[in-house]
N, C-alpha and C positions, 0 to 999 in steps of 0.2 A: 621277618617274624623274630620277636625277642627271645622266644623259647618254643622250640618246636615239638612236637608231640613225644619225642623221646628224651627229651631234656628235663632236668629237675631243677628247682630252685630254692635258695634259701629265702628268698623274698618273693613277694606276691606280685607278678608281671601283668596280671590281667584280672577283671573283676571274677570272683568266684561264680561259676556256672556259666561263664561265657563259652558260646559254641564255637567248634572249628571242625570243618569238613575237608577230607582229602578221600580221593577215588570214591569208594562205597562206605567209607567208615566215617563215624562221626566221634567227636571227643568233647568233653566238658571239662572247663579247668576246676581244679580240685584242690584240697588240701587234706593230708593224711594227718591224722591225730595220734595214731598208731602205726609202726614201720610195717610196711608192706613188703615182707621178704619172700624169698623162693618157698614155695612155687606159686606165687601170687600171681605170676603172669600167665597162668593157664587155669585159674581159678576166679569164681566171681569176688570182689570185694563188696563191702557191705555199708549202707549209712550208719554212722556211728552215734547220731543223736537220737535218743530214745525220747517218745512223747511221754511227757511228765504231767501229772494230773496238775502239779503249782503252775506248771507253763500255759495251763488252759483255763485258769480260773483267777486270770488277772483283772484287774479293775482300771477303770480312768477317772483323772482328776487333773486339770478342769475338763469341762466338757468340749467336745469337738462339734461344730455346726454344719449344717448342710452346705457343702461345695467346699470345706476344708478339705486338705490333703496332709495335714499333719495330725498328729494325735499324741498326748501326753499320756503314759502309761505308768501305773503304779507296780514298779517290777521288784518288789521287796522279796517276793517269794520265787522270782524266775531264778532257773538254774540253767547257765549256759557254760560257755567256755573261759568264762573268768571266775566259777564257782557262783555259791547262792548269793543272790542279790545284787551281781556284779553284771552290766551290761557292756561289753567291749564296743568301741565305736565302730559301726557298720557291720558288726557280727550278724546282724539280721538282714543284712541286704541280700535279695535274690530270694528271700524265703517269703511267706504269706503270714496274713493276721487274719483270724476270725473275729468277727465282731457281732455281738449280740445286744441289740440296743435296750436300754432299760425301761423305756416307754414302749416297747414292742415295735412292730413295722417290720420292713424286711431285713432278714440276715444279711450281711455283708463278708464278702470274702475279696481281700485286696493284696495285690504283691506288694512287698516292702523293699523300696527303692533306696532307702538310707535310714540310718537312726544315728542318734547321738549316744554318746558313753552316758551311762547314768550319773546323776547328780543327785546323790541323796538317794532318796527312794523313787525317782523318777525318771523316766528314758523317752525322748521324743522320737516317734518314727516318722517317716515320710512314706506315702504310699503313691500308687500309680494313677489313681483315678479319685476324683472328688468323692466325698461322703454324699449319698441321696437321702440319708435318714440321719437325724440328729444322734449324737452320740453322747447321751447325757452321763453325768458322775453317777456311777455304780453300774454302768454298762459292763457286762463280761466281755473279756477278749482272751485269746489265745493265740500265743507267737509260735510260729514254725519257721526256724533257720532253714537256710538253702540245704536241700540234701546232699549238697556237695561241700558243704563247710567242714565235715569230720568224716572221712573216709577211714574204715578199720578193716581188718581181715576178719572172716567168718569166727565164730568163737569168741569174739569180743562182746557179744550179747548171747543172752541165754538161748541154746539150741531151740531153733524153731520160730524164732521170733526175728531174726535178721532178714533185712529186704535188700536184695540184690540192687546196687546201683551201676556197677561197671566193672572193666577189666583194666588193671594197670599195664601199661605196655613195658614197663619196666621195674624191677624192685625200687621201693621208694623208702631210703633211710629217713629218720627223723629230722636229720641235720638239713635236708633238703626235701621239704614236704610238700611244696607247691608242684603239681603236675596235670598232665591231661589224661583223663581217663576215658577209655572207649565205651561208649554207651550203645553205639549202634553200628551194624555192618559186620562184615565176615572175621570170625575169629575162631581160635583152637581152643577147647576147653576139655579138661580131663572129667572122666566120668567114675562114676561110682556104680557097682551093680550093672545092669543092662543099659548098653547104650541105647539113644535112641535109634529107632529102625531095625535093632537087632531082634531077631526070631518074630519079625511082624509086629514089634512095638511102634507106637505112633512117633510121627515124624517132628513132633515138639519135643523140646528141652525144658527140662525144670530144675531148679536149683536144689541141691543137697545142701544141707545145713553146714557142711565144710567147704561150700563155695564150688565143689564140682558139680555135674550135671547128672541127672537121669531121667527116666521115664515117668510119666504120670502114674502109672501102676505101681513102678517101684519105690516113688516117695509117699505113697499112701497106705502103704501095707507095712505094718510093723514098725511106723516111725513116729515121730514126733510132729509130723507136718501133714494133719490130715488134708490140708488145702495148700499144696505147694505152690511156689511161685514159678509162672511160666516166664522163660528169660528169652526165647526164641525157637528158631526151627533149624532143622538139618539143611546142608546145603546140595546133598547129592545122594541119589539111591545107593544102598549097600547093604548085602544080605547079611552082613556079619556085624552091622552098626556103623555109626559116623560120629565122629567128633568135631567136625567142621560144621560151624553154627553161624548163622547169621543171627545176629544179636538184634533184639527188638525193645531196647528198654527206652532210650530216649533220643528224638530224631529232631526235636523241637530247637 
């Protein structure tokens, strides 16, 4: 193994999103775009790519035919890791594309297996399965990079909007941004307010906006998260609460 799950790297050694399992834990290869510092190793990290309207309303030129697995997208308005209108080679790899054909027919959702850097206004993506509907000029497409492409600490996105992605096993300096993010299995997480199982609260754990965990009741009363994200469940009975959590984010 070129990079074990507690090692960091300045260069990318695996595909972003690649899965690695050991004992009951699952990790996915990730890239931090903001340093993940203490206490990151016992708090949730979140996805740094916010879904933007400009990335959801892109168009196609030229058309894509039934049976094709490549598509040229006009990315003038796309905002990604390289800034407005810039698409870096393979920065979309491991993500998904939504396609609404201009002539109607079946909506398509395809995994992106690679992409070219933009040439002028255009970027070519390659997808995992052929198109079953023609993608005419003027079709609307949306680009969704891999959720592991830009990992950031809680607070990097407006409170209540962050989506838990995993737990870093070690602090991540920006000089060595490539790391394995734990997404499934046993983990210890700090709590805010009532711990799961304390005072008869539920066994499920929910992410607080600072990356710690709380109960469903604690997260929905007097907070900015009326519908908090469930991230797993406690691993043992405890009359005073439990911080040992079985993480249930991504086992695929």
